[in-house]
Jmol script that loads the backbone (N, CA, C; Angstrom):
load data "model"
ATOM      1  N   MET A   1      40.391  38.283  -5.034  1.00  0.00           N
ATOM      2  CA  MET A   1      39.350  37.728  -5.437  1.00  0.00           C
ATOM      3  C   MET A   1      38.836  35.890  -5.272  1.00  0.00           C
ATOM      4  N   TRP A   2      40.124  35.563  -5.516  1.00  0.00           N
ATOM      5  CA  TRP A   2      40.156  34.391  -5.149  1.00  0.00           C
ATOM      6  C   TRP A   2      39.787  34.219  -3.919  1.00  0.00           C
ATOM      7  N   ILE A   3      40.738  34.799  -2.988  1.00  0.00           N
ATOM      8  CA  ILE A   3      40.543  34.574  -1.611  1.00  0.00           C
ATOM      9  C   ILE A   3      39.590  34.271  -0.778  1.00  0.00           C
ATOM     10  N   LYS A   4      38.232  35.360  -1.576  1.00  0.00           N
ATOM     11  CA  LYS A   4      36.890  35.229  -0.985  1.00  0.00           C
ATOM     12  C   LYS A   4      36.172  33.942  -1.846  1.00  0.00           C
ATOM     13  N   SER A   5      36.294  33.756  -2.819  1.00  0.00           N
ATOM     14  CA  SER A   5      35.969  32.438  -3.418  1.00  0.00           C
ATOM     15  C   SER A   5      36.367  31.141  -2.626  1.00  0.00           C
ATOM     16  N   PHE A   6      37.322  31.262  -2.212  1.00  0.00           N
ATOM     17  CA  PHE A   6      38.543  29.932  -1.528  1.00  0.00           C
ATOM     18  C   PHE A   6      37.509  29.930  -0.190  1.00  0.00           C
ATOM     19  N   ARG A   7      37.266  31.408   0.442  1.00  0.00           N
ATOM     20  CA  ARG A   7      36.716  31.347   1.988  1.00  0.00           C
ATOM     21  C   ARG A   7      34.995  30.710   1.709  1.00  0.00           C
ATOM     22  N   LEU A   8      34.575  31.216   0.849  1.00  0.00           N
ATOM     23  CA  LEU A   8      32.943  30.874   0.683  1.00  0.00           C
ATOM     24  C   LEU A   8      32.671  29.510   0.521  1.00  0.00           C
ATOM     25  N   ARG A   9      33.704  29.025  -0.013  1.00  0.00           N
ATOM     26  CA  ARG A   9      33.856  27.139  -0.297  1.00  0.00           C
ATOM     27  C   ARG A   9      34.478  26.748   0.899  1.00  0.00           C
ATOM     28  N   ARG A  10      35.154  26.954   1.736  1.00  0.00           N
ATOM     29  CA  ARG A  10      35.360  26.211   2.754  1.00  0.00           C
ATOM     30  C   ARG A  10      34.156  26.555   4.136  1.00  0.00           C
ATOM     31  N   ARG A  11      33.846  27.582   3.910  1.00  0.00           N
ATOM     32  CA  ARG A  11      32.369  27.719   5.106  1.00  0.00           C
ATOM     33  C   ARG A  11      31.627  26.212   5.339  1.00  0.00           C
ATOM     34  N   PRO A  12      30.877  25.923   4.104  1.00  0.00           N
ATOM     35  CA  PRO A  12      30.323  24.660   4.060  1.00  0.00           C
ATOM     36  C   PRO A  12      30.890  23.213   4.322  1.00  0.00           C
ATOM     37  N   ILE A  13      32.321  23.240   4.168  1.00  0.00           N
ATOM     38  CA  ILE A  13      32.627  21.800   4.863  1.00  0.00           C
ATOM     39  C   ILE A  13      33.234  22.203   6.130  1.00  0.00           C
ATOM     40  N   ALA A  14      33.184  23.532   6.807  1.00  0.00           N
ATOM     41  CA  ALA A  14      33.430  23.979   7.857  1.00  0.00           C
ATOM     42  C   ALA A  14      31.760  23.960   8.609  1.00  0.00           C
ATOM     43  N   ILE A  15      30.987  23.842   8.550  1.00  0.00           N
ATOM     44  CA  ILE A  15      29.588  23.708   8.895  1.00  0.00           C
ATOM     45  C   ILE A  15      29.620  22.393   9.196  1.00  0.00           C
ATOM     46  N   ALA A  16      29.599  21.609   7.861  1.00  0.00           N
ATOM     47  CA  ALA A  16      29.070  20.338   8.092  1.00  0.00           C
ATOM     48  C   ALA A  16      30.021  19.565   8.860  1.00  0.00           C
ATOM     49  N   LEU A  17      31.442  19.376   8.779  1.00  0.00           N
ATOM     50  CA  LEU A  17      32.260  19.251   9.675  1.00  0.00           C
ATOM     51  C   LEU A  17      31.653  19.556  11.320  1.00  0.00           C
ATOM     52  N   ALA A  18      31.635  20.595  11.842  1.00  0.00           N
ATOM     53  CA  ALA A  18      30.916  21.216  12.820  1.00  0.00           C
ATOM     54  C   ALA A  18      30.200  20.228  13.433  1.00  0.00           C
ATOM     55  N   CYS A  19      28.924  20.181  12.305  1.00  0.00           N
ATOM     56  CA  CYS A  19      27.524  19.263  12.633  1.00  0.00           C
ATOM     57  C   CYS A  19      27.411  17.830  12.756  1.00  0.00           C
ATOM     58  N   ILE A  20      29.087  17.393  12.223  1.00  0.00           N
ATOM     59  CA  ILE A  20      29.130  15.885  12.606  1.00  0.00           C
ATOM     60  C   ILE A  20      29.763  15.565  13.550  1.00  0.00           C
ATOM     61  N   LEU A  21      30.648  16.804  14.191  1.00  0.00           N
ATOM     62  CA  LEU A  21      31.341  16.452  15.618  1.00  0.00           C
ATOM     63  C   LEU A  21      30.001  16.588  16.910  1.00  0.00           C
ATOM     64  N   VAL A  22      29.454  17.169  16.450  1.00  0.00           N
ATOM     65  CA  VAL A  22      28.095  17.529  17.575  1.00  0.00           C
ATOM     66  C   VAL A  22      27.186  16.308  17.710  1.00  0.00           C
ATOM     67  N   LEU A  23      26.891  15.811  16.431  1.00  0.00           N
ATOM     68  CA  LEU A  23      26.371  14.267  16.418  1.00  0.00           C
ATOM     69  C   LEU A  23      27.079  13.381  17.149  1.00  0.00           C
ATOM     70  N   VAL A  24      28.419  13.304  16.711  1.00  0.00           N
ATOM     71  CA  VAL A  24      29.277  12.356  17.466  1.00  0.00           C
ATOM     72  C   VAL A  24      29.308  12.026  18.596  1.00  0.00           C
ATOM     73  N   ALA A  25      29.068  14.059  19.470  1.00  0.00           N
ATOM     74  CA  ALA A  25      29.467  13.791  20.861  1.00  0.00           C
ATOM     75  C   ALA A  25      28.295  13.449  21.382  1.00  0.00           C
ATOM     76  N   VAL A  26      27.125  14.016  20.887  1.00  0.00           N
ATOM     77  CA  VAL A  26      25.596  13.669  21.236  1.00  0.00           C
ATOM     78  C   VAL A  26      25.540  12.089  21.337  1.00  0.00           C
ATOM     79  N   THR A  27      25.805  11.438  20.324  1.00  0.00           N
ATOM     80  CA  THR A  27      25.444  10.133  20.243  1.00  0.00           C
ATOM     81  C   THR A  27      26.509   9.395  21.288  1.00  0.00           C
ATOM     82  N   THR A  28      28.074   9.692  21.514  1.00  0.00           N
ATOM     83  CA  THR A  28      28.202   9.271  22.181  1.00  0.00           C
ATOM     84  C   THR A  28      27.726   9.048  24.036  1.00  0.00           C
ATOM     85  N   PHE A  29      27.596  10.207  23.900  1.00  0.00           N
ATOM     86  CA  PHE A  29      26.845  10.847  25.342  1.00  0.00           C
ATOM     87  C   PHE A  29      26.020   9.590  25.714  1.00  0.00           C
ATOM     88  N   ALA A  30      25.056   9.394  24.656  1.00  0.00           N
ATOM     89  CA  ALA A  30      23.889   8.841  25.234  1.00  0.00           C
ATOM     90  C   ALA A  30      23.723   7.626  24.872  1.00  0.00           C
ATOM     91  N   PHE A  31      25.186   6.925  24.324  1.00  0.00           N
ATOM     92  CA  PHE A  31      25.633   5.299  24.177  1.00  0.00           C
ATOM     93  C   PHE A  31      26.204   5.290  26.212  1.00  0.00           C
ATOM     94  N   LEU A  32      26.851   5.793  26.111  1.00  0.00           N
ATOM     95  CA  LEU A  32      27.828   5.759  27.442  1.00  0.00           C
ATOM     96  C   LEU A  32      26.753   6.426  29.024  1.00  0.00           C
ATOM     97  N   ASN A  33      25.877   7.094  28.476  1.00  0.00           N
ATOM     98  CA  ASN A  33      24.434   6.953  29.833  1.00  0.00           C
ATOM     99  C   ASN A  33      24.124   5.781  29.587  1.00  0.00           C
ATOM    100  N   ASP A  34      23.709   5.223  28.490  1.00  0.00           N
ATOM    101  CA  ASP A  34      22.831   3.967  29.005  1.00  0.00           C
ATOM    102  C   ASP A  34      23.499   2.991  29.013  1.00  0.00           C
ATOM    103  N   GLU A  35      24.678   2.702  28.953  1.00  0.00           N
ATOM    104  CA  GLU A  35      25.709   1.539  28.894  1.00  0.00           C
ATOM    105  C   GLU A  35      25.602   1.293  31.168  1.00  0.00           C
ATOM    106  N   ARG A  36      25.768   3.144  31.283  1.00  0.00           N
ATOM    107  CA  ARG A  36      25.825   3.175  32.703  1.00  0.00           C
ATOM    108  C   ARG A  36      24.549   2.469  33.284  1.00  0.00           C
ATOM    109  N   LYS A  37      23.795   2.326  32.881  1.00  0.00           N
ATOM    110  CA  LYS A  37      22.271   2.076  33.579  1.00  0.00           C
ATOM    111  C   LYS A  37      21.937   0.502  33.206  1.00  0.00           C
ATOM    112  N   SER A  38      22.719   0.069  32.357  1.00  0.00           N
ATOM    113  CA  SER A  38      22.479  -1.603  32.134  1.00  0.00           C
ATOM    114  C   SER A  38      23.585  -2.388  32.709  1.00  0.00           C
ATOM    115  N   VAL A  39      24.317  -2.019  33.460  1.00  0.00           N
ATOM    116  CA  VAL A  39      25.707  -2.873  33.802  1.00  0.00           C
ATOM    117  C   VAL A  39      24.891  -3.273  34.963  1.00  0.00           C
ATOM    118  N   ILE A  40      25.440  -4.341  35.492  1.00  0.00           N
ATOM    119  CA  ILE A  40      25.049  -5.190  36.800  1.00  0.00           C
ATOM    120  C   ILE A  40      26.202  -6.026  37.044  1.00  0.00           C
ATOM    121  N   SER A  41      26.278  -6.349  38.209  1.00  0.00           N
ATOM    122  CA  SER A  41      27.030  -6.738  38.566  1.00  0.00           C
ATOM    123  C   SER A  41      27.276  -8.040  38.907  1.00  0.00           C
ATOM    124  N   VAL A  42      28.527  -8.846  39.314  1.00  0.00           N
ATOM    125  CA  VAL A  42      28.618 -10.027  39.290  1.00  0.00           C
ATOM    126  C   VAL A  42      27.697 -11.155  40.353  1.00  0.00           C
ATOM    127  N   ALA A  43      27.578 -10.731  41.255  1.00  0.00           N
ATOM    128  CA  ALA A  43      26.869 -10.834  42.225  1.00  0.00           C
ATOM    129  C   ALA A  43      25.159 -10.765  41.368  1.00  0.00           C
ATOM    130  N   GLN A  44      25.003  -9.606  41.295  1.00  0.00           N
ATOM    131  CA  GLN A  44      23.447  -9.629  40.968  1.00  0.00           C
ATOM    132  C   GLN A  44      23.255 -10.502  39.624  1.00  0.00           C
ATOM    133  N   LEU A  45      23.930 -11.142  38.751  1.00  0.00           N
ATOM    134  CA  LEU A  45      24.057 -11.962  37.720  1.00  0.00           C
ATOM    135  C   LEU A  45      23.738 -13.422  38.725  1.00  0.00           C
ATOM    136  N   GLN A  46      24.810 -13.497  39.580  1.00  0.00           N
ATOM    137  CA  GLN A  46      24.938 -15.034  39.951  1.00  0.00           C
ATOM    138  C   GLN A  46      23.796 -15.262  40.912  1.00  0.00           C
ATOM    139  N   LYS A  47      22.902 -14.406  41.563  1.00  0.00           N
ATOM    140  CA  LYS A  47      21.896 -14.495  41.822  1.00  0.00           C
ATOM    141  C   LYS A  47      20.905 -14.736  41.008  1.00  0.00           C
ATOM    142  N   ALA A  48      20.944 -14.039  39.862  1.00  0.00           N
ATOM    143  CA  ALA A  48      19.488 -14.326  38.689  1.00  0.00           C
ATOM    144  C   ALA A  48      19.749 -15.976  38.650  1.00  0.00           C
ATOM    145  N   LEU A  49      21.194 -16.128  37.865  1.00  0.00           N
ATOM    146  CA  LEU A  49      21.468 -17.648  37.567  1.00  0.00           C
ATOM    147  C   LEU A  49      20.851 -18.376  38.410  1.00  0.00           C
ATOM    148  N   SER A  50      21.061 -18.437  39.725  1.00  0.00           N
ATOM    149  CA  SER A  50      20.819 -19.455  40.898  1.00  0.00           C
ATOM    150  C   SER A  50      19.191 -19.392  40.644  1.00  0.00           C
ATOM    151  N   LYS A  51      18.799 -18.534  40.637  1.00  0.00           N
ATOM    152  CA  LYS A  51      17.183 -18.510  40.558  1.00  0.00           C
ATOM    153  C   LYS A  51      16.779 -19.242  39.497  1.00  0.00           C
ATOM    154  N   ALA A  52      17.522 -19.442  38.430  1.00  0.00           N
ATOM    155  CA  ALA A  52      16.838 -20.225  37.431  1.00  0.00           C
ATOM    156  C   ALA A  52      16.985 -21.663  37.831  1.00  0.00           C
ATOM    157  N   ALA A  53      15.733 -22.808  37.515  1.00  0.00           N
ATOM    158  CA  ALA A  53      15.431 -23.744  37.791  1.00  0.00           C
ATOM    159  C   ALA A  53      16.676 -24.473  36.721  1.00  0.00           C
ATOM    160  N   PRO A  54      17.667 -25.270  37.679  1.00  0.00           N
ATOM    161  CA  PRO A  54      18.804 -26.075  37.383  1.00  0.00           C
ATOM    162  C   PRO A  54      18.445 -27.438  36.125  1.00  0.00           C
ATOM    163  N   GLU A  55      16.916 -27.408  36.669  1.00  0.00           N
ATOM    164  CA  GLU A  55      16.470 -29.040  36.363  1.00  0.00           C
ATOM    165  C   GLU A  55      15.990 -28.969  34.702  1.00  0.00           C
ATOM    166  N   SER A  56      15.500 -27.655  34.413  1.00  0.00           N
ATOM    167  CA  SER A  56      15.225 -27.274  33.079  1.00  0.00           C
ATOM    168  C   SER A  56      16.379 -27.329  32.090  1.00  0.00           C
ATOM    169  N   MET A  57      17.345 -26.810  32.673  1.00  0.00           N
ATOM    170  CA  MET A  57      18.561 -26.582  31.746  1.00  0.00           C
ATOM    171  C   MET A  57      18.966 -28.392  31.027  1.00  0.00           C
ATOM    172  N   GLN A  58      18.925 -29.168  31.751  1.00  0.00           N
ATOM    173  CA  GLN A  58      19.556 -30.447  31.876  1.00  0.00           C
ATOM    174  C   GLN A  58      18.357 -31.211  31.177  1.00  0.00           C
ATOM    175  N   PRO A  59      18.864 -32.652  30.197  1.00  0.00           N
ATOM    176  CA  PRO A  59      18.027 -33.346  29.205  1.00  0.00           C
ATOM    177  C   PRO A  59      16.989 -34.263  29.967  1.00  0.00           C
ATOM    178  N   ALA A  60      15.740 -34.333  29.796  1.00  0.00           N
ATOM    179  CA  ALA A  60      14.865 -35.342  30.429  1.00  0.00           C
ATOM    180  C   ALA A  60      16.060 -36.928  30.624  1.00  0.00           C
ATOM    181  N   PRO A  61      15.730 -37.746  32.238  1.00  0.00           N
ATOM    182  CA  PRO A  61      16.447 -38.739  32.133  1.00  0.00           C
ATOM    183  C   PRO A  61      16.017 -39.603  31.109  1.00  0.00           C
ATOM    184  N   ASP A  62      15.298 -40.055  30.636  1.00  0.00           N
ATOM    185  CA  ASP A  62      14.306 -40.815  29.655  1.00  0.00           C
ATOM    186  C   ASP A  62      14.823 -40.332  28.402  1.00  0.00           C
ATOM    187  N   LEU A  63      15.752 -39.673  27.420  1.00  0.00           N
ATOM    188  CA  LEU A  63      15.872 -38.772  26.678  1.00  0.00           C
ATOM    189  C   LEU A  63      16.081 -39.796  25.706  1.00  0.00           C
ATOM    190  N   GLU A  64      17.050 -40.695  25.897  1.00  0.00           N
ATOM    191  CA  GLU A  64      17.785 -41.700  24.940  1.00  0.00           C
ATOM    192  C   GLU A  64      16.593 -43.019  24.877  1.00  0.00           C
ATOM    193  N   LYS A  65      15.608 -42.937  25.531  1.00  0.00           N
ATOM    194  CA  LYS A  65      14.699 -44.440  25.629  1.00  0.00           C
ATOM    195  C   LYS A  65      13.647 -43.579  24.540  1.00  0.00           C
ATOM    196  N   SER A  66      13.095 -42.647  24.946  1.00  0.00           N
ATOM    197  CA  SER A  66      12.365 -41.615  24.130  1.00  0.00           C
ATOM    198  C   SER A  66      12.444 -41.774  22.829  1.00  0.00           C
ATOM    199  N   ILE A  67      13.917 -40.999  22.535  1.00  0.00           N
ATOM    200  CA  ILE A  67      14.485 -41.310  21.244  1.00  0.00           C
ATOM    201  C   ILE A  67      14.477 -42.471  20.401  1.00  0.00           C
ATOM    202  N   VAL A  68      14.674 -43.677  20.981  1.00  0.00           N
ATOM    203  CA  VAL A  68      14.907 -45.192  20.606  1.00  0.00           C
ATOM    204  C   VAL A  68      13.390 -45.266  20.209  1.00  0.00           C
ATOM    205  N   GLU A  69      12.584 -45.119  21.403  1.00  0.00           N
ATOM    206  CA  GLU A  69      11.140 -45.655  21.059  1.00  0.00           C
ATOM    207  C   GLU A  69      10.384 -44.745  19.872  1.00  0.00           C
ATOM    208  N   ARG A  70      10.924 -43.566  19.606  1.00  0.00           N
ATOM    209  CA  ARG A  70      10.166 -42.680  18.472  1.00  0.00           C
ATOM    210  C   ARG A  70      10.768 -43.167  17.074  1.00  0.00           C
ATOM    211  N   ILE A  71      12.149 -43.936  16.965  1.00  0.00           N
ATOM    212  CA  ILE A  71      12.743 -44.019  15.907  1.00  0.00           C
ATOM    213  C   ILE A  71      11.878 -45.417  15.489  1.00  0.00           C
ATOM    214  N   LYS A  72      11.862 -46.309  16.577  1.00  0.00           N
ATOM    215  CA  LYS A  72      11.002 -47.717  16.089  1.00  0.00           C
ATOM    216  C   LYS A  72       9.410 -47.543  15.538  1.00  0.00           C
ATOM    217  N   ARG A  73       9.175 -46.696  16.761  1.00  0.00           N
ATOM    218  CA  ARG A  73       7.486 -45.907  15.983  1.00  0.00           C
ATOM    219  C   ARG A  73       7.520 -45.871  14.483  1.00  0.00           C
ATOM    220  N   GLY A  74       8.855 -44.711  14.123  1.00  0.00           N
ATOM    221  CA  GLY A  74       8.890 -44.464  12.489  1.00  0.00           C
ATOM    222  C   GLY A  74       9.091 -45.214  11.786  1.00  0.00           C
ATOM    223  N   GLN A  75       9.710 -46.146  11.948  1.00  0.00           N
ATOM    224  CA  GLN A  75       9.940 -47.298  11.507  1.00  0.00           C
ATOM    225  C   GLN A  75       8.811 -48.104  11.437  1.00  0.00           C
ATOM    226  N   HIS A  76       8.241 -48.588  12.126  1.00  0.00           N
ATOM    227  CA  HIS A  76       6.678 -49.207  12.222  1.00  0.00           C
ATOM    228  C   HIS A  76       5.761 -48.409  10.952  1.00  0.00           C
ATOM    229  N   THR A  77       5.634 -47.092  11.282  1.00  0.00           N
ATOM    230  CA  THR A  77       4.804 -46.259  10.302  1.00  0.00           C
ATOM    231  C   THR A  77       5.172 -46.734   9.033  1.00  0.00           C
ATOM    232  N   PHE A  78       6.483 -46.134   8.673  1.00  0.00           N
ATOM    233  CA  PHE A  78       7.287 -46.589   7.316  1.00  0.00           C
ATOM    234  C   PHE A  78       7.016 -47.912   6.656  1.00  0.00           C
ATOM    235  N   ARG A  79       7.136 -48.668   7.244  1.00  0.00           N
ATOM    236  CA  ARG A  79       6.639 -50.330   6.741  1.00  0.00           C
ATOM    237  C   ARG A  79       5.502 -50.740   6.878  1.00  0.00           C
ATOM    238  N   TYR A  80       4.756 -50.202   7.533  1.00  0.00           N
ATOM    239  CA  TYR A  80       3.603 -51.098   7.943  1.00  0.00           C
ATOM    240  C   TYR A  80       2.258 -50.414   7.295  1.00  0.00           C
ATOM    241  N   ASP A  81       2.426 -49.182   7.658  1.00  0.00           N
ATOM    242  CA  ASP A  81       1.108 -48.410   7.730  1.00  0.00           C
ATOM    243  C   ASP A  81       0.973 -47.855   6.485  1.00  0.00           C
ATOM    244  N   THR A  82       0.101 -47.993   5.226  1.00  0.00           N
ATOM    245  CA  THR A  82       0.341 -48.447   3.809  1.00  0.00           C
ATOM    246  C   THR A  82      -0.420 -46.713   3.511  1.00  0.00           C
ATOM    247  N   PHE A  83      -1.932 -46.129   4.755  1.00  0.00           N
ATOM    248  CA  PHE A  83      -2.320 -44.594   4.207  1.00  0.00           C
ATOM    249  C   PHE A  83      -3.105 -45.047   3.322  1.00  0.00           C
ATOM    250  N   GLY A  84      -3.795 -46.369   3.107  1.00  0.00           N
ATOM    251  CA  GLY A  84      -4.491 -46.018   1.536  1.00  0.00           C
ATOM    252  C   GLY A  84      -4.025 -46.299   0.345  1.00  0.00           C
ATOM    253  N   ASP A  85      -2.409 -46.902   0.216  1.00  0.00           N
ATOM    254  CA  ASP A  85      -1.980 -46.523  -0.818  1.00  0.00           C
ATOM    255  C   ASP A  85      -1.960 -48.206  -1.608  1.00  0.00           C
ATOM    256  N   GLU A  86      -2.183 -49.150  -0.261  1.00  0.00           N
ATOM    257  CA  GLU A  86      -2.703 -50.462  -1.147  1.00  0.00           C
ATOM    258  C   GLU A  86      -3.690 -50.774  -1.764  1.00  0.00           C
ATOM    259  N   ALA A  87      -4.752 -50.273  -1.398  1.00  0.00           N
ATOM    260  CA  ALA A  87      -6.212 -49.837  -2.655  1.00  0.00           C
ATOM    261  C   ALA A  87      -5.816 -49.371  -3.454  1.00  0.00           C
ATOM    262  N   PHE A  88      -5.286 -48.322  -3.783  1.00  0.00           N
ATOM    263  CA  PHE A  88      -4.652 -47.292  -5.054  1.00  0.00           C
ATOM    264  C   PHE A  88      -4.065 -48.524  -5.787  1.00  0.00           C
ATOM    265  N   TRP A  89      -2.785 -48.837  -5.049  1.00  0.00           N
ATOM    266  CA  TRP A  89      -2.173 -49.348  -6.269  1.00  0.00           C
ATOM    267  C   TRP A  89      -2.641 -50.863  -6.812  1.00  0.00           C
ATOM    268  N   GLY A  90      -3.296 -51.518  -5.636  1.00  0.00           N
ATOM    269  CA  GLY A  90      -3.625 -53.072  -5.714  1.00  0.00           C
ATOM    270  C   GLY A  90      -5.223 -52.800  -6.625  1.00  0.00           C
ATOM    271  N   ASP A  91      -5.959 -52.252  -6.233  1.00  0.00           N
ATOM    272  CA  ASP A  91      -7.617 -52.490  -6.460  1.00  0.00           C
ATOM    273  C   ASP A  91      -7.583 -51.578  -7.691  1.00  0.00           C
ATOM    274  N   THR A  92      -7.032 -50.177  -7.843  1.00  0.00           N
ATOM    275  CA  THR A  92      -7.363 -49.504  -8.899  1.00  0.00           C
ATOM    276  C   THR A  92      -6.545 -49.660 -10.178  1.00  0.00           C
ATOM    277  N   LEU A  93      -5.284 -49.776  -9.825  1.00  0.00           N
ATOM    278  CA  LEU A  93      -3.921 -49.999 -10.803  1.00  0.00           C
ATOM    279  C   LEU A  93      -4.102 -51.519 -10.832  1.00  0.00           C
ATOM    280  N   GLN A  94      -4.219 -52.028 -10.339  1.00  0.00           N
ATOM    281  CA  GLN A  94      -4.035 -53.602 -10.459  1.00  0.00           C
ATOM    282  C   GLN A  94      -2.545 -53.712 -10.412  1.00  0.00           C
ATOM    283  N   LEU A  95      -1.582 -53.093 -10.080  1.00  0.00           N
ATOM    284  CA  LEU A  95      -0.236 -53.417 -10.623  1.00  0.00           C
ATOM    285  C   LEU A  95       0.365 -54.661  -9.958  1.00  0.00           C
ATOM    286  N   HIS A  96      -0.135 -55.715  -9.528  1.00  0.00           N
ATOM    287  CA  HIS A  96       0.426 -56.572  -8.804  1.00  0.00           C
ATOM    288  C   HIS A  96       0.354 -57.607 -10.100  1.00  0.00           C
ATOM    289  N   LYS A  97      -0.754 -57.325 -10.939  1.00  0.00           N
ATOM    290  CA  LYS A  97      -1.075 -58.551 -11.843  1.00  0.00           C
ATOM    291  C   LYS A  97      -0.065 -57.612 -13.035  1.00  0.00           C
ATOM    292  N   ALA A  98       0.719 -56.284 -13.759  1.00  0.00           N
ATOM    293  CA  ALA A  98       1.277 -56.100 -14.110  1.00  0.00           C
ATOM    294  C   ALA A  98       2.590 -56.526 -14.252  1.00  0.00           C
ATOM    295  N   ILE A  99       3.078 -56.764 -12.616  1.00  0.00           N
ATOM    296  CA  ILE A  99       4.179 -57.097 -12.689  1.00  0.00           C
ATOM    297  C   ILE A  99       4.399 -59.038 -12.583  1.00  0.00           C
ATOM    298  N   ALA A 100       3.195 -59.325 -12.360  1.00  0.00           N
ATOM    299  CA  ALA A 100       3.384 -60.760 -12.742  1.00  0.00           C
ATOM    300  C   ALA A 100       3.505 -61.470 -13.900  1.00  0.00           C
ATOM    301  N   GLY A 101       2.905 -60.642 -14.579  1.00  0.00           N
ATOM    302  CA  GLY A 101       2.603 -60.749 -16.059  1.00  0.00           C
ATOM    303  C   GLY A 101       1.355 -61.838 -16.657  1.00  0.00           C
ATOM    304  N   GLN A 102       1.529 -62.204 -17.813  1.00  0.00           N
ATOM    305  CA  GLN A 102       0.621 -62.901 -18.281  1.00  0.00           C
ATOM    306  C   GLN A 102       0.908 -64.355 -17.765  1.00  0.00           C
ATOM    307  N   LYS A 103       2.060 -65.262 -17.648  1.00  0.00           N
ATOM    308  CA  LYS A 103       2.194 -66.562 -17.804  1.00  0.00           C
ATOM    309  C   LYS A 103       1.949 -66.887 -16.389  1.00  0.00           C
ATOM    310  N   LEU A 104       1.714 -65.965 -15.063  1.00  0.00           N
ATOM    311  CA  LEU A 104       1.575 -65.862 -13.769  1.00  0.00           C
ATOM    312  C   LEU A 104      -0.085 -65.427 -13.321  1.00  0.00           C
ATOM    313  N   GLY A 105      -0.976 -65.367 -14.603  1.00  0.00           N
ATOM    314  CA  GLY A 105      -1.836 -65.282 -14.282  1.00  0.00           C
ATOM    315  C   GLY A 105      -2.532 -63.345 -13.992  1.00  0.00           C
ATOM    316  N   GLY A 106      -1.192 -62.790 -14.682  1.00  0.00           N
ATOM    317  CA  GLY A 106      -1.834 -61.334 -14.781  1.00  0.00           C
ATOM    318  C   GLY A 106      -1.663 -61.020 -16.264  1.00  0.00           C
ATOM    319  N   VAL A 107      -1.517 -59.724 -16.410  1.00  0.00           N
ATOM    320  CA  VAL A 107      -1.688 -59.170 -17.741  1.00  0.00           C
ATOM    321  C   VAL A 107       0.205 -58.348 -18.450  1.00  0.00           C
ATOM    322  N   GLY A 108       0.075 -58.850 -19.368  1.00  0.00           N
ATOM    323  CA  GLY A 108       1.155 -57.881 -20.062  1.00  0.00           C
ATOM    324  C   GLY A 108       2.485 -58.705 -20.135  1.00  0.00           C
ATOM    325  N   SER A 109       3.649 -58.322 -20.258  1.00  0.00           N
ATOM    326  CA  SER A 109       4.845 -59.183 -20.457  1.00  0.00           C
ATOM    327  C   SER A 109       5.304 -59.639 -18.901  1.00  0.00           C
ATOM    328  N   GLY A 110       5.228 -58.660 -18.119  1.00  0.00           N
ATOM    329  CA  GLY A 110       5.192 -59.029 -16.226  1.00  0.00           C
ATOM    330  C   GLY A 110       6.944 -58.201 -16.000  1.00  0.00           C
ATOM    331  N   VAL A 111       7.011 -58.456 -15.171  1.00  0.00           N
ATOM    332  CA  VAL A 111       8.633 -57.941 -14.781  1.00  0.00           C
ATOM    333  C   VAL A 111       9.475 -58.456 -13.650  1.00  0.00           C
ATOM    334  N   SER A 112      10.675 -58.632 -14.221  1.00  0.00           N
ATOM    335  CA  SER A 112      11.598 -59.909 -13.838  1.00  0.00           C
ATOM    336  C   SER A 112      12.463 -59.652 -12.844  1.00  0.00           C
ATOM    337  N   PRO A 113      12.525 -60.279 -11.729  1.00  0.00           N
ATOM    338  CA  PRO A 113      12.670 -59.625 -10.363  1.00  0.00           C
ATOM    339  C   PRO A 113      14.595 -58.355 -10.737  1.00  0.00           C
ATOM    340  N   ASN A 114      15.320 -58.873 -12.071  1.00  0.00           N
ATOM    341  CA  ASN A 114      16.219 -58.114 -12.107  1.00  0.00           C
ATOM    342  C   ASN A 114      15.982 -56.647 -12.808  1.00  0.00           C
ATOM    343  N   GLN A 115      14.607 -56.870 -13.551  1.00  0.00           N
ATOM    344  CA  GLN A 115      14.203 -55.425 -14.128  1.00  0.00           C
ATOM    345  C   GLN A 115      13.752 -54.735 -13.013  1.00  0.00           C
ATOM    346  N   ALA A 116      12.988 -55.288 -12.241  1.00  0.00           N
ATOM    347  CA  ALA A 116      12.486 -54.815 -10.718  1.00  0.00           C
ATOM    348  C   ALA A 116      13.587 -54.205 -10.061  1.00  0.00           C
ATOM    349  N   LEU A 117      14.660 -54.910  -9.371  1.00  0.00           N
ATOM    350  CA  LEU A 117      15.642 -54.087  -9.132  1.00  0.00           C
ATOM    351  C   LEU A 117      16.419 -53.099  -9.522  1.00  0.00           C
ATOM    352  N   ALA A 118      16.310 -52.765 -10.814  1.00  0.00           N
ATOM    353  CA  ALA A 118      17.146 -51.981 -11.551  1.00  0.00           C
ATOM    354  C   ALA A 118      15.884 -50.778 -12.023  1.00  0.00           C
ATOM    355  N   VAL A 119      14.902 -50.307 -11.243  1.00  0.00           N
ATOM    356  CA  VAL A 119      14.249 -49.526 -11.330  1.00  0.00           C
ATOM    357  C   VAL A 119      14.602 -48.327 -10.281  1.00  0.00           C
TER     358      VAL A 119
END
end "model"
wireframe off; spacefill off
backbone 0.3
color backbone group
């Protein structure tokens, strides 16, 4: 009786292994068949590469000049363009008067150069 139950337990395992083997065989065949179609020769690869425009692979000759020019424009923008900040800090908040202090025609106690640098 135990022999019959042992055989019944082995049958699903054998079926599962057979299915896995069939699946592996089909997958392997599909990949090998697909690889054969996609393999190109070295000559075909060289021909395709020679058709590519070599100038498109090299940087523009004035790249360094362009980079330096862009950095200078960025520095100028950062240093001189206020984007309306001057009107807000000066006209609206009148920050310059608070920094100057009452002794210099402003308001409050003012800010010393050391305090300004410490902030």
